[in-house]
SEGUGU-41157 format. One record per residue (C-alpha): residue in one letter; z negated, x, y negated. Coordinates in pm, whole numbers, plus 32768, in hexadecimal, padded with zeros to 4 digits. Each point is the difference from the previous one (the first is absolute). Example, Ala and Ser with C-alpha at 12.3 -4.5 7.8 and 13.67 -1.06 7.14 Angstrom:
% SEGUGU-41157
a7CF484CE81C2;s804280897EA8;
This chain:
% SEGUGU-41157
m9F6EB4583803;f7EDA7F5280A6;q7E9B80BD806A;n7FA37F7B814D;p7E8F7FC48058;s804181058119;g8025810E7F10;t817E7FFE8043;k810F7FB37EF6;t812F7F158000;l813480477F4A;e80F07EE37FB7;q812D80CC7F65;f81017F027FAB;v816580617FBC;r7FDC7F6D7EA4;p7E9E7FE67F50;f7F8C7E917FCD;r7EBD80877F45;a7FBC80F37EE6;r7EC0805F7F50;t7FC47FAD7EA5;p7ECD801E7F06;e7F5E7EBF80AE;g80468080815D;w81077FBB80FD;a80FE7EE67FD4;p81387F738093;v8134809A7F86;d80B37F377EF0;t813C80727F6B;t80037EF67F06;l805180B87EB1;v7F05800B7EBE;r801E808C7ECF;d7EEB81307F96;a7F9B804A7E96;d811780FF7FCA;g810B7EF5804C;s805F80978143;l800C7F0E8152;r7F3F8050812C;p7FBB7F4F8153;k7EB17F2D7FEB;v7F6380C0813D;a80E3811280B8;p7FA8813280A8;m80CE80E97F57;k803580287E70;v81467F5A7FAE;r804C7FDC7E86;l81277F1F7F87;s809380327E99;g7F897ED47F12;g813280377F33;g807F811D7F25;t803E816F804D;s7ED7804A80E0;p805F803C818F;l80A07EFD80A5;a7F29801E8124;s7EF1810D8066;l7F37803C8139;e7EBB80CF8034;r7F5C8074813A;d7EDF80F1800C;g805480867E94;k816D80418046;t80FC7F227F23;l814C7FA58015;a80AF7F257EF1;l814D7F897FBF;s809B7FA37EBB;w81277F187F99;p80E480B97F0E;r7FF57EED7EDD;a7ECC7F427F7B;l7FA77EE780D9;p7FBA7E857F9A;s7EB77F6D803D;p80067F818185;e7FF37EAF805E;l7EE87FDE812B;d80137F498137;g7F0D807580FE;a802881608067;t814C80107F4F;a806480707EA9;t814D7FA17F83;y808E80C27ED3;r81297F317F7D;e813D808E7F87;v7FCA8168801A;l817080197FE9;p80E17EE37FAF;g7FF87EF4810F;v7F0680F680D7;d7E867FAD8037;l7F1E80FB8098;r7EF57F7480DA;v7EEF80E3807D;t7EF47F76810A;a7EBB80A5805E;d7F8E803D8161;v7EC9806F809F;d807081558007;g813080227EF8;f81077F317F5D;s81487F9B802E;q81257FDA7EE9;v811C7F357FFD;l812A7FF77F06;v80877EA5800D;v81587FE47F91;h805C7EC57F98;n81767FF87FF5;a814280E98008;q800B80067E86;a7E9080AE8026;a808A80BB811D;a812680907F3F;n7EF280C07F3D;p803681827FF5;a7E9F80267FF1;l7FDD7F728173;r80DC81118087;e7EE580FB7FEE;i7E957F957FC2;k7F1C80F57FA6;f7E7E7FFC800B;a7F3E80FF7F62;t7ED0808B80CA;s7EB780AD7FB5;g7EBD805C80BC;l805780778143;a813480B08086;i81137F448089;k80AA808F8167;a813E7F8D8091;g7FFE7F7E815F;e810C7F8080F2;n80D77ED27FD6;g7FAD7FD47E7D;k7E7A7FFE803C;t7F0380D37F19;m7EC28069801F;a7EF580437EE3;v7F6E8152805D;d7EB480BB7F8E;e7FE581527FD1;a7FAB803E8184;g81797F50803E;n7F2F7EE78095;a80B47E9C7FCB;v7F227F107F3E;f80F87F0C7FCE;e81437FBA8076;s81327F227FE3;g80E27F2980EF;t814380327FDA;p809D7F547EE5;t80D67ED78037;m80D77EF57F5E;w80727E98808F;q80967ED97F64;t7F9C7E8A802B;p806A7F8E8152;p81157EEF8003;a7F817E917FDB;a809E7F998154;r7EF980D080BE;s7ED37F66809C;a7EC4807E7F53;v7F478012812B;e7FD8814F8088;q812080677F40;k803481697FEC;i807580AC7EB0;e80ED811F8004;h7F6181307F47;h810081287F79;p7F3881407FF2;m804280A27EC0;d801081937F87;l7EC780737F4E;r7FEE81657F4E;v7EC480AE7FA0;g800980D57ED9;d7F0F80A67F21;r7EF67EF77FBB;e811F7F02803A;l806A7F05810F;t815F7F757FF4;v80597EE680CC;v81807FE8803A;p80707E9C8066;d814B7FAB80D2;a81057FD37F00;e80C87F1C80D7;m7EE87F088028;l7FCC801D7E6D;t816A7FAD7FB6;s809D7F2E813A;p80657EBF7FCA;d7F657F7C815C;t7EA080657F6B;n7F007EDD801A;f7F1080037ED4;p7EE0804A7FBB;l802F8144807E;y7ECA80E6804B;i7FB181627FF7;d7EBF808F80B9;p7F5281447FA4;s7E867FF48060;y7EE080D38046;s7EA97FFC80E7;g7EE580C2807E;t802C80CF8157;q7F207FF28146;n7FE67E838028;r814E7F4D801C;w80E27F3680D3;v81737F988027;s80DD7F1E80F3;v815680618061;d81087F178096;s8174800980C6;y80947F287F08;s7FF5811C7ED6;p7FCE814680FB;n801380EE7EF0;t7F307F4E7EEA;e7E9380587FC3;y7F247EEC7F70;w7EF280A37F50;t80267F347ECD;t80A87EC1808A;d7FD87EF88113;r7E8B80638003;d7F767EA68008;t7FCE8011817F;a7FEC80EE8128;r80FA7FB380FF;v802D8023816F;g80EB7FB08123;l81677F4A7FE3;q804A7F037F04;t810C7F07804A;f7F7C7ED77F58;s80DB80387EC9;s810680C87F8C;p801081287FEA;h7F8E805F8163;g7F5D812E8070;l7ECD80C98073;h7ECA80627F53;r7EE98101802D;s7EE9806A7F13;f7F3981417FC4;f7E99802F7F76;q7F7E811D7F7A;v7E80803A7FD4;n7F2581117F66;t7F1E80A180FA;a7F6580FF7F13;p7EA17F498018;i7FE48029816C;a8087817F7FEF;g7F2180AA8104;a7F3D7ED88079;q7F9C7F8F8125;v80CA7EB38063;l7F147EF480B3;n80F17ECB7FFF;t81487FB17F51;w81107EF57FE6;f811D7FB07F24;a800F7EAA7F69;i80F27F377F60;t80277E787FD4;l81317F2F8078;d80827F247F00;h811E7F6B80C9;s80A380388161;g81417F658081;a7F747F58814D;c7F0E7F127FFC;a7F5080998149;a7F86815E7FED;t80B5812A800F;p7FD781798007;v803F810A7ED9;d7FB8816F8080;l7F3380F77F07;y809381718004;h7F9181377F63;t8140806A7F26;k807181327F4E;g7F8D7FFF7E9B;i80987F307EC7;e7FBE813A7F1B;a807C80287EC4;g815780757FD6;t80517F82816D;k81137F13801E;i7F9D7EB180AE;t810E7F348075;w80517F668153;n80FF80E98050;t7EF081437FB2;t7EF07F3280C3;t80D57FCA8138;e803E815C806F;t7F9580448167;s804F8169803C;t7EE780EA8031;d7FF280B57ED0;k80357EB57F12;k7F327F0F80CC;w7F647F1D7F2D;w7F357F0380B5;l7F1A80EF80A0;t7F057F5480EE;k7FB17EA3805D;l7E9E7FB07F9B;d7FD67E8A8084;s80B07EA48014;r7F557EC77F79;s80987E89800D;a7FC77EFC7EF1;n80A37ED57F6C;a7FEF7F637EB2;n81527F307FB9;e7FF67F3A7EC7;g81627F907FFC;g7FBE7E9E8075;g80C480228160;c7EAE800E80C3;t7F197EC18036;t7F2180807EBE;t801780F47EF7;q7F64815680AB;p7EEC80A37F24;d801281567FB5;f7F7980F68113;p7F50814B7FDC;m807980E380F8;e7F2B8136805E;f80A6813980F6;g7F0080EE80B0;s803080CA80FB;a7F9F815480B2;a814380AA7F91;l7FA97F7D7E8C;k7E9E80A28012;t8092814D8065;l810080027F05;v7F077FA67EE6;q7F0481008092;n8119811A8003;t80537F9C7E9F;a7E9580307F87;n7FFB814180AD;a814680937F6F;k7FA57F737E92;t81757FBF7FBF;g7F9F7EDC7F00;t80E37ED4806F;l805B7F448134;t81347F0A8029;f80387EE080D1;g81297F458070;l802A7E648080;r81337FB980B3;a80397EF080EE;p80038061817F;n813B7F3F8037;e80F3801F7EDD;s81117F0C807E;s7F2C7EB28008;n7FB47F8A7EB4;s7EC27F5280A5;q7F4C814A7F98;w804F7FE17E82;k7EEB80267F1E;k7F8280217EAE;f7EC580B27F95;f7F237FF07EC0;f803D818D7FB7;n7ED080017F22;t7F047FB18131;a809C814480BE;r7EC980F58036;l7F6180F380F6;v7E9C7FB28035;v7F4181378084;e7E8880118053;y7FA3815A7FDD;n7EE580F07FEA;n8034815E7F3D;k7F328136807F;p7F0480827F26;r807D81527F55;v7F6881538037;p7EA6802B7F63;t802F80CD7EB7;n7EF080F97F66;f7F958026814C;t7F08812A7FF7;t7EA480608054;v7ECA7FD27EF4;p802C81057F21;p816A8022802D;t809E811B80C9;p8155806A806C;c80B07F488131;g8000814580E6;t813280418100;a7FC380478182;a8059817B7F8D;a7F1880137EE7;p7ED07EEB801A;v7F197FBD7EE3;a7EAC8085802A;l7EE57EF67FB2;n7E7D806A7FF4;t7F8B7EB98087;a801B7F5E8160;s7FBD7EB07F6F;p81257FE57EE8;t80577EB07F3D;f81637FA07FCE;s808D7F0F7F04;s815B7F577FB7;i80AA7EE77F51;a80A47EE280D5;s812A7F487FAB;d80C57EE480B9;p81587F797F90;d7FAA7E968044;g7E8A80247F5B;d7F497FBB814C;n7E80803C8055;v800981458097;k7F0C810A8097;g802D8167801C;r7FCE80C08132;l7FBE817C8007;e803C80DB8129;v7F7F81538048;l80B180AC8128;d7FD0815780B1;g816D801E8049;d808E7EBA8062;t7EA57F6D8078;v7F5E7F277F1D;v7E90805B7FFA;h7F9D7F137EDB;t80737EB77F8F;q7F7A7F457EE0;d807D7EA27F56;t7F9A7F777EBC;p7FD37EB97FDE;l810E7F087F99;f804B801F7E82;r813B7F8B7F12;s811880FE7FE4;g800780E87EE0;g7EBA808A7FED;a7F59814B8032;f7F0380308109;s7F2580ED80AC;w7F84802E8182;s7EAA80418059;s7FC781568058;v806E8095815D;p7EDC7FF280C2;a7F1B810E806D;g807F808A8169;v81667FC37FE7;l805F812C7F75;p7F5B81528062;d7F6E80D57EE2;n7FF8815A80BB;q8189800F8063;p8090805F7EC7;t8160806C809C;k800E7EA580A5;v81287F2D7F5A;y80017E8D7FDD;n80B17F097F3F;y7FF17EB27F49;r80DD7ED37FBF;a7FF47EAD7F78;r80BE7ED2800A;i7FD57E9F7F67;l7FF47EC480D0;d80437E9D7F96;s7FB47ED680FD;l8132804180C6;i807C81577FF1;a7F9E816E7FAF;g80BF80BD7EE0;p807D816A8060;d7EFD81098002;s7FC480F27EED;p806F815C8037;r7F1480D880E3;c7F2780E27F3C;y7F58811880C9;f7EB580907FCF;t7EE280DD80A6;v7E827FE77FBE;d7F7A811F7FA0;r7E9B801B7F93;t7FC1817D803D;r7FB980C87ED3;p80F381477FED;v7F498152803B;p7FE080DF7E9A;p811A80A27FAD;t803F81687FAC;i802280AE7EB8;s811081337FC2;s806880C77EFA;t80A2814C7F8A;d7FDC7FAE7EB4;f7E847FA38013;p7F5F80978144;d7EC77F89803D;n7EF280907EE4;t811081257FB8;p80AA80127EC6;v817D804C7FF2;r809B7F147F14;s7F9D80207E88;v7F4E7EF27F36;g81107F157F80;e80F3805E810B;l80917EF680D7;g7FCE8028817A;t7FF37F368136;v7F1A7FB88130;t80667F428135;f7F327F0980A2;s80537FC581A4;g7FAD7EBB80D6;t7FC580528173;d80207EA28038;t81627F8E803F;d80047EC47F11;i7F8A80877EC1;a809D7F277EC2;g7F3480ED7EF8;f7EEB80BF7F8B;r7EE77F8C7F0E;y7F7F815A7F36;g7F3080617EDD;f7EE880EA7F84;q7ECE7F338054;q7F997F7E8150;d7FC97EA97F81;k814D80007F23;t8133803A80C5;t80BA7F317F40;m816C80B18001;w80F17FA780E4;v814F80A2808E;a80D17F7D810C;a803280BD8150;n81488074808B;a808B7FAB813E;q7F3C811C80B7;g7EC17F917F73;s7FC5810F7ED7;a80237FEB7E85;t800B81077F0B;v7F757FD97EA5;p801180A37EB3;i7EAB80A57F82;t7FA480AA7EB5;v7ECA808A7FC9;w7F7F80297E80;d7F2480D57F55;d7EEA7EE67FF1;n80067FDE817E;s808081488075;s7F417FDA815C;r7FD27E98808E;p7FE37F73814A;l81337F23809B;y7FA87EE080EB;v80F77F3C80C4;r7FFF7ED880FA;a81407F9380E1;v80757E9F7FFB;d80C97F778123;k81007EE87FE4;a7EEB7EFE8067;g7F4080617ED6;n7ED280AF80BB;i7F7B81117F31;s7F8C815080A5;p7EBF80987FBD;l800281117EE6;s80A581538056;p7F1981377FC1;s7FF1805E7EAF;w811981017F51;t7FAA80B07F03;l813B802A7EF0;t7FCE814C7F3C;a80EB808F7EF3;q801681537F44;v7F777FD47E97;r80D280277EE9;s807C7F6A7EC4;v81207F29804E;p813B80797F37;g80E87F317F11;t7FAC7EE57F21;a7FB67EA980AE;v81337F048011;r802A7EA07FFE;a7FBE7F41813B;d7F77810E80BA;t7EFF7F778113;n7F8481498092;g8015810F7ECD;d80E980CD80AE;r80F77FDB7EBF;r80D67F288099;a803E7E987FBC;d7FB17F0B8139;f802E7EA78054;a7EDC7F298002;m80127E698004;l7F357EDE8068;f80767EF380EB;d7F907ED0807F;q7FA0801F8169;g80067E7E804A;n7EB67F438067;g7F60804E7EA3;r801781638042;t808D810B7EFD;a802E817E8031;a806E812B7F29;w811980AC80CE;n801F81737FA4;f815380CD8047;l7FB3818C7F8B;s811280C17FA0;t8056815A80DB;g80F3806E7EDA;s813A7FBD80F1;g7F877EA78067;f7ECE7F24803F;s7EEB801080FB;s7FBD7ECD80E6;g7F877EEF7F63;y7EA17F93800A;v7EF17F0E7F77;g7F2280A37F1D;w7F2F7ECB7FB2;d7FC77EBF80B5;t7F4A7EE47F88;d7FEA7F9A8161;v7FF97EA580AA;s7EB37FA87FA3;g7FD17FDE7E89;g814780597FB0;f80EE7F497F08;p81957FC87FF4;m80CF80AA7F21;y803C7EC77F23;r7EAE80417F7D;i8023812C7F59;k80E680F57F15;s8004815A8025;a808881447F40;n7FF9815D807E;g7F8E81297F0F;d7F18811E7FE6;f7ED97F487F5C;d7EF7810C804B;g80CD81157F8E;d7FD280DB8137;g8155802A8045;r800D7F0A8109;s80BD7EA17FE2;d7F017EC9802E;i80427E8F800A;a7F577F197F05;v7FF17E8B80A6;l7FCF7EBA7F19;r7F677F0280FC;e7FCD7E787FC9;d7ED57F828093;p7F997E9E8050;d7F317FF57EB7;r814C801D7F4A;k7F8481707F9A;v80D781138005;r7F7181508067;l80A581557FCA;y7FAB80F3813A;l8072815F8012;l808880AA813E;r7FC281607FE2;s80CB80E780C6;d7F57812C80AC;s813180A18057;n80277F3A8162;r7F6F7EBE7FD6;f7F9E7EFD7EE3;d7E7F7FBC7FB1;a7FD07E9A7F80;e7EC47FF77F2C;s7EF57F08806E;e7FF07F717E92;p80F17F9D7F17;a806280D57ED3;w802A7EDA7F12;t7FE27E6C8031;g80AE7F0E7F1A;d80DA7ECF7FD2;y815980718034;r80F47F0C80B3;l80A480A98110;s81357F0E8022;h805680537E83;l7FA9815E8017;r80F181458008;i7F7081658010;t805F816D7FD5;a7F6E813E7FF3;g802081347F40;d7F59811D7F32;f80097F517EC2;d7F1780E17F2E;a8056813680C5;d7EA080738049;g80858030816E;d7F707EC4809A;d80E87ED68040;d7FAF7EA87F4C;l80527EC88063;a80D57F047F27;v7FE57E7D8040;f80FF7F057F7A;q7F2C7EA08014;g80DC7EDB7FD1;t7F697ECC7F5F;a80817E7D7FB7;g81137FDC7F06;a80D7813C806F;q7EF780F87F6F;t7FBD81468078;k7EEB81157FAD;l7FE88160804E;w7EB180988076;v7FBD815D8055;h7EE3807680D5;r7FBC81797FA2;s7F9A80EB8119;s7F1581278001;g7FCF80B1813A;g80387EBE80B3;v7F087F0E7F34;f80B47EFD7F62;a7FBF7F937EA4;a800C7E8B7FAB;p81587F8F7F9D;v807B80147E9C;q811C7F127F74;q812980EC7F90;w80E47ED57FAF;d803E7E827FE7;s815B7F76801A;g7F8B7EB37F67;a804B7EAA8074;g81557FD58074;g803181847FEE;l8009806E8179;d80137F4C813A;i7F2C80FC80FA;n80F77F5E8119;h810380B67F6C;l7F7181457FD7;s801B814780CD;p7F2781207F60;v800981608068;a7F4F813A7F57;g8084816F7FCB;d800A80FF7F12;f81637F997F6F;d7FED80D77EAB;g7F7C81368092;d7EB780117F17;g7F0680138119;d7F9A7E9A7FCA;d80787EEB811F;d80A67EE27F4E;i805F7EAF80A1;a81587F69800D;g800A7E888044;f81567F6A8091;r7FFE7E987F95;g80EB7EF1807C;a809C7EEF7F4D;p7FA77EB38093;g81427F638088;a80E7810C7FB1;l8085813780A1;q7F5E80F57EFA;t7EDF80F08002;k7F8480DA7ED2;l7F2C81468013;f7ECD7FE57F0E;m7F5481467FB2;h7E7D80157FCC;v7FCA817E7F74;s7EC2809C801B;d7F5C80F07EFA;g7ED6803180E6;s7F257F0B7F7F;s80CB7ECB7FDD;f81597F77803E;a80F97FB17EF9;a80867E918003;p813B7FDD8106;v813E80527F6F;s81447F94809D;q80D18137807B;w80ED7F82810F;d80C37E9A8042;s80AA7FD38134;a81607F608016;a7FB87F578163;f7EC180898089;d7EF57F2580C7;r7EBC80967FD8;s7F6A7F26812E;k80D880B780FD;a7F8D81737F98;t7EF580B98055;f7FB481287EF2;v7F56815A8027;t7FDA811C7F21;t80318163804E;n808F81387F43;v81507FEE80B1;n80A681267F59;g7ED480F18011;d8016806A7E7B;t7F0580C87F71;a7F8C7F077F1D;g7F857F2E80FF;k80AA7EC77F94;d800C7EF4810E;e811B7F0A8061;i7FDE7EA0807F;v80A17FE28137;a80907E7D8074;s80457FAF8152;y80D07ED47FBF;n808F7EE780FB;r81557F8B7FBD;g7FF87F0A80F0;g7FD88006816D;t800381678086;s809580A87EE7;t7F0480C27F39;q803E80F07EC1;v7EF881097F8D;q7FFB80027E82;i7F8581447F26;f7F767F7D7EB2;t7FE681367F15;s7F537FF97EA7;s80AE80A67EE5;g7EA27FB07F2B;s80AC7EC87F59;a80F17F7C8110;w804B8011817F;s8138804580B0;v80307F888162;a80AD80BB8118;v80297FCF817F;g7F4F80DE80E3;w804C7F6D8155;e80B57EC08094;s80467F598144;t808E7ED1808E;a7F0480178126;f7EB5801D7F76;d7F1F7ECC7F87;s7F2E80907F02;l7F1E7EA38011;k7F9180898147;s7F9481467F75;s7E96807A7F83;l808381027EEE;a7F31813C7F9E;a804B813A7F26;g7F98814D7FDB;d806381688026;f7FDC7FEA817E;n808B8180804B;g7F7480B17EE2;d814580677F47;g7F8A7F767EC4;r80E27ED78005;g7F8C7E9B8037;d80707F768144;i7FF57E8980A4;a7F927F7A8135;s80287E9E80A7;l7F407F6F811C;y80E67F208069;d7FB67ECB80F8;t80C97FF6812D;g7F417EBC807F;n7EFF7FB780D0;g7EFB80E87F3B;q80F681298045;r804E80D47EE3;q80EC81387FB8;m7F95811A7F1D;y813980557F2E;t7FF2811C7F09;f810480287EDB;v8013816A7F56;s803280327EBF;t811480CC7F96;g7FA37FF37E91;t81057F137F90;a7FFE7F0F8137;f7F737FD8816D;a80878097812C;d803C7F02812A;k7EC17F7280BE;r7F6E80EA80FB;t7F2A7F51811D;d7EBA809E8004;w7F247F1F80E5;q801C7EA380BB;g7EDD7F458092;a7F417ED07FE0;v7F427FB97ED9;a7F8E7E9D8086;d80247F687EA4;v806A7E9A8086;a7F127F297F4E;d7FBF7E8E7FE4;a80907F697EB5;v7EAF7F537FE9;y7ECE8089809B;i7EDE7F1B802D;e7E9E809D804E;p7F747F628123;g7EAF7F2F7FAA;r803480207E92;k80257EC07F1E;y81137FBF7F2F;r806E7F1B7EDB;l81577F547FFB;q805B7FD77E7F;p81477F407FAC;s80B680E87F2E;h80657F077EEA;t7EBE7FB37FB2;e7F0A812A8095;k7F1D7ED3804F;c7F4E80008152;t803E7F4C8147;g7EFB7F4F80D6;i7F677EED80DA;p7F197F1B7F23;s7EAB80917FEE;g7F297F848119;n811B7F5F80BF;v7FF9807B816A;a80CC7EC48091;d81407FFC80B0;g81057FAF7F08;g7F4480967ECC;p8106802E7F17;f8095816D7F85;q801C7FF27E8C;q802B80C37ED0;q7ECB80357F41;d7F6580A17ED6;c7F7881648074;v7E697FFB8056;a7F64817F801A;s7F978023816F;a80607E848058;a801B8017819B;h80C17ED28003;q811A80C37F3D;q7FF0812980F8;f80CE8004813D;e7FFD80F4812F;l8156805D805B;d7FFD804B8199;r814180A58074;i80577F7F8167;g801B811B80D2;s80FA80FC7F9C;t80E57EF67F61;p805B7FD47E8B;y7F697EA98011;f7E9C7FA17F7A;q7F297ECF800A;i7F477FC47EBF;k7E9C7F9F8034;t7F277F3B7EF2;t7E8480197FC2;a7FB67F0180F4;g80A180C28118;k81437F258006;c8166804D7FEA;l80E17FA47F02;d80FA7EFD80A2;i81417F347FC4;p7F907EB980A0;s80C37F748145;w80EF81038001;k80BE7F617EE2;h814980BF7F8F;e80577F4A7EB6;d7FD1806B7EB7;n7ECA7F837F24;v7F0580108134;a7EA480647F7C;i7F50811380B6;g7E967FC98053;q7EFF80AF80C5;w7FE17F91818E;t7F2F8094812F;c80A18150805C;e80D980008158;p7F9A813280E6;t80AA81267FD5;g80987FFC816F;a80757EA47FA5;p807A80047E8A;q80C87F0E7F58;a80F080667EFC;n7FAF7EEE7F14;q7EB880DB7FC6;q80B3813F7FE6;f809680AD7EEF;r80E881397F9D;l7F86809F7EC8;d815C80877F5D;y7FDE81307F0F;v80877FB67EBC;s7F9C80E97F09;g7EE480BD7F41;s7EF68101805A;g7E91803F7FD8;m7F487EB28002;d81337F3F7F86;v80E07FFB8112;v80B87EC8802E;i805C7F368135;q80A47EEE8059;p7F607F4B8142;r80F97F5680EB;i7F8E7EFF80FB;v8071805F8159;h805B7EB080A9;s80E17F927EC3;d8041814E7F63;k7FB87F587EA5;c7F23808B7F15;v7E9E7FB37F70;t80427F5B7EB8;v7F337F8B7EF2;a806A7E8F7FC7;g812A7FD57F15;g7F9381467F54;g7EDA7F657F65;t7F0180AE7F43;a7EE67F1B800D;t7EAB802A80D8;n80047F73812D;t81757FEC8039;a80507FC58154;i80CA813380C5;t80FA7F8180FC;q8118807E80CC;v816380137F48;a814480C18058;c7FEE81447F84;s80AE805B7EAE;g7F4E81357F75;a7F5E7F327ED7;a7EB680977F78;h7F377ED18073;q806A807B816F;r7F7781457FCA;y7E89806C800F;i7F3C81407F73;l7F48806E813E;r7EB880857F7E;i7EE9809580F3;e7E917F947FA1;p7F1D81217FA4;
């Protein structure tokens, strides 16, 4: 394949490969056998991996293509072979019988040479068995076989096995034909059995040596000749020295010849064919003057199809073999001495409109192969007799592939692709778009954006030319193209990629409106909480309804202060929403404010204040665990990542018979937000007011971990402005749980901190009224005692003494085993952990653990509930019950249609019957969730009940990059830094591993996301970009800095994808991939020294290809 200066490509698809890739580059095919270090034989240069035995019990011959292997073995140990070019001869594999194996460019042939009648009488030759391994063997017609993959596709194939005798000496050797006799072949279980013709073996008229030949080769590119002399004979493995055409009467036997050539057209599938011709070199002609030969399109010479003179001369409509005449050309190359001079070989080329049409149709159909036939126009005259060099036959195609459909095409920031019936509303009349371009030929391309009113293009914008594979952005749509005062007017946008010759297909149209009009303030109504009129009592759940008057309301923001409407609830199709409200005794009268938000994100002015009041009372009953609003029923509250560096607390309040609509009770918002991987959280009533709060440990850029308390006020979570504690935990090696460990009514926080050497310590932050004390160490596993990565802790009162204890499920590294260790609390400290349960086969990493009093016993003893994934969508809920010194396990629920790994699990007494239930917020995809409740029966759980469904929008980037912030990239195998040498601002400045220097600008990088794509430019302190020079694709190319290409015309050799590997907090580990080569950013050789170069190398997952991504304070 060749790249042309015009931007097109030329494919020369030979019937037989003549070049092959080697570690040093492309080289001519050379099938001469050489010995490898392991003693096996291989061709020097071949496009397919062919291995022959060097002797002994290894397979006689094996083939490998695309990782798929076929091996044939002789039933006895083989002698060391004699080598002659491409042939290995194994002497005396049976008495008087040699085995001759010849390597070919795409397979091998094997021939048993039977030297005499005594050898032929050996019973071992009546059935010759070959053991097979690798691909399955499938029998075809006429003794042919195919080696097929799991999908049934033929990978290798054999012709019909034949045997033949040495021709009588009286016959002329010139053009002498050998009569081949087909043999039976049986396919068994990992065995091939060849059955020679017994008559030939035993006939006194047989001339020895006698030859027995089964062979294998690759599929797709093949050729074969047929002749009228042996009209039922196939020549897949014999008489293949030349391709013959026409009537041969110059020597006996006389006969007609035709030849077929099949080429692989997969490389041009879907391409635009610009020019094409079929080429082959004439070796010899019967006449001295030029005579014609015709090129035809024929039926395929496919695996399993019998190709003989008789089968290829059918002329009936349904069996017609010669389909279309494509061209006729004349030439001569007589080398027999009958002309004035010996004529040289003649390269012939066939080209026509019919041939181009055929090749274009084949490319369009993506059929994979195309077969041609050569025959003489006049098969009654030997003047058109010709011989061709079969290995020169080739189809030449100049072609161009269309660029692919743009990917990741969307607005910046991203929005869904709207339909004509449901367009997406944008709140800007000057949107910006981004995408990723890809061209199969790797051409220079440009991206074209079109904005349309119906089918009329109202705006077109092209990027400059850039290399295929990169992400790019268009400039904002200019002012005046889109109106900002017609919110019901529907537009659409699309994009395509163009190379220098042709445009690729359009992206699907996305429909949108431009809506910059604020909605009007919503109305508030409630029968539970009429404006300033008490109906419900303190601590009693009620509802309030918000109603928008606009037709495109997406939801409502609400709160209890005019400047703090931070709660959010989605609107229904009618533009209204009903939210749960509980008034508490410390706020028995409070104002409620609400704003409507339309689908474009426009926010209304505040509604008039609505006063919530409740009848004063003491809330009856005792507080229960996980009760967010204090009504003595457990609720479901959990933090979720909202994407774009935003985290929110979703709250689902129990109604007793189900759950209210989910709403956001706390939100970091986009400005000043943080992603979930920077925090660990635990729920508990930390201030003892009967309402469950959320404790959050957050790791910040200064690598300090800060403890924040989100206090529940029955409706929302209020975040305190200052942390409750600041310290030196490492979030990536930390597990937390919460419980009332001292029975004072305020839940406390337990932190298991892992350190190097598989050591873990238990620290406890005790709370008094929501004020956390400094952590006190309660236990130390000692070095090698416990790897934090194999621990899942939960807290509960497992012995019924009023003090919550801690149960730790510990996995066994490398084994399917889990043990439960108990840390029993005496109210002031924890006892050393004691093993109380050992699984037979339980994988802790596939389980989620929660605690609740499942059976509702009066002692208040908690059970542990595990939602356990047993593979795929098979889930079992297991209930762990303590006897005081041991644990029993019972199945509480199971299903084969529930994937527990998609479930966020919570537990509590949701219906107020005294027994602990469980609830699952189940991920159904695209940010959608369903709330399932499993009600406790006392000993098990009833089947799941759907209580809510809606969008939680927890679709987050695996790695969130804060715009405008500086980052360090620290190789994970050394934790050194990377950088450009200090003061180097020149193009080509090397990217290196360096010793870390605090606040060093040359070790800090800005990671600029390209539009809404997943690709980034990594910018140095010099304002340049990390760059792979000259678009090189090979391994070990050094990375340096270079002037950044503009975002409208980016280059993929300056773009990186940041693949998440592991970690959390400030220890997030990524593997950066270079977009143009799909190789990884690698510390050369895994080196640890300062100034080690950083290069691109094929990705392997090695530690020196992974980097800790740390934000600068």
